[in-house]
C-alpha positions in Angstrom: 18.2 5.7 27.7 19.7 2.3 26.9 17.3 0.6 29.3 14.3 2.2 27.8 15.4 1.6 24.3 16.2 -2.1 25.1 12.8 -2.6 26.7 11.0 -0.8 23.9 12.6 -2.9 21.1 12.2 -6.1 23.0 8.6 -5.4 23.8 7.9 -4.4 20.1 9.4 -7.6 18.8 7.9 -10.0 21.4 4.5 -8.5 22.2 3.3 -6.2 19.4 2.1 -6.7 15.8 4.5 -4.1 14.3 3.9 -1.8 11.4 1.7 -3.5 8.8 1.6 -6.7 11.0 5.2 -7.3 9.9 6.3 -8.7 13.3 3.3 -10.9 14.0 3.7 -12.4 10.5 7.4 -13.0 11.1 6.8 -14.7 14.4 4.2 -16.8 12.8 6.6 -17.7 9.9 9.3 -18.9 12.3 6.7 -20.7 14.5 8.3 -23.0 17.1 11.8 -22.9 15.7 14.7 -21.5 17.8 14.3 -18.1 16.2 10.5 -18.2 16.7 10.9 -19.0 20.3 13.4 -16.2 20.7 11.0 -13.7 19.2 8.3 -14.7 21.7 10.5 -14.3 24.8 10.9 -10.7 25.9 13.5 -11.6 28.5 15.7 -13.4 25.9 15.3 -10.5 23.4 16.4 -8.0 26.1 19.8 -9.6 26.1 20.2 -9.4 22.4 18.8 -5.8 22.3 21.1 -4.8 25.2 24.3 -5.9 23.4 24.4 -3.0 20.9 23.1 -0.6 23.5 25.9 -1.5 25.8 28.4 -0.8 23.0 27.1 2.8 23.0 27.9 3.0 26.7 31.3 1.3 26.9 34.1 -0.2 24.8 36.0 -2.3 27.4 35.0 -6.0 26.9 34.5 -6.7 30.7 32.5 -3.5 31.1 30.5 -4.3 28.0 29.5 -7.7 29.3 28.5 -6.3 32.7 26.6 -3.5 31.0 24.7 -5.9 28.8 23.6 -7.8 31.9 22.6 -4.6 33.7 20.7 -3.1 30.9 18.9 -6.3 30.1 18.1 -6.8 33.8 16.7 -3.3 34.1 14.6 -3.8 31.0 13.2 -7.1 32.5 12.4 -5.3 35.7 10.6 -2.6 33.7 8.6 -5.3 31.9 7.4 -6.6 35.3 6.3 -3.2 36.3 4.1 -2.7 33.2 0.6 -4.2 33.8 -0.9 -6.6 31.4 -2.6 -4.9 28.5 -6.4 -4.6 28.6 -7.9 -6.3 25.5 -11.1 -4.7 24.4 -13.4 -7.0 22.5 -16.7 -6.1 20.8 -19.6 -7.0 23.1 -22.5 -8.9 21.6 -24.6 -10.7 24.3 -26.9 -12.3 21.8 -26.2 -15.8 20.4 -25.7 -15.8 16.7 -28.5 -18.3 16.1 -31.1 -16.2 18.0 -33.8 -14.5 15.9 -33.5 -10.8 16.2 -36.8 -9.7 14.7 -38.2 -8.8 18.2 -36.0 -5.7 18.0 -38.0 -4.2 15.1 -41.5 -2.8 15.6 -44.2 -4.3 13.5 -46.9 -1.7 14.5 -46.7 2.0 15.2 -46.6 2.8 18.9 -48.9 5.4 20.7 -46.5 8.3 20.0 -46.2 7.5 16.3 
């Protein structure tokens, strides 16, 4: 569960817009600063997201450190298994400057 939660949170922050576009606006606000770059890197985020998840699993400092690395590593592997998202864009093959009057009939056809 810790691996899935870590991957989900890291993916949400790095790749998704978030509810009400909150995350995309936050990433844009921080821009190319250290925090902005951190928010763009899923692999970096997985380390930070794995830290509290590892606390849920262990209390010993050495075990915690190793668990953070393991959970983050598994989340990174999971990210590599997920294919790139398919972006669907509206299709309009006509150039904007083209006159579209040829699509309308000016006279009634034979079955009118």
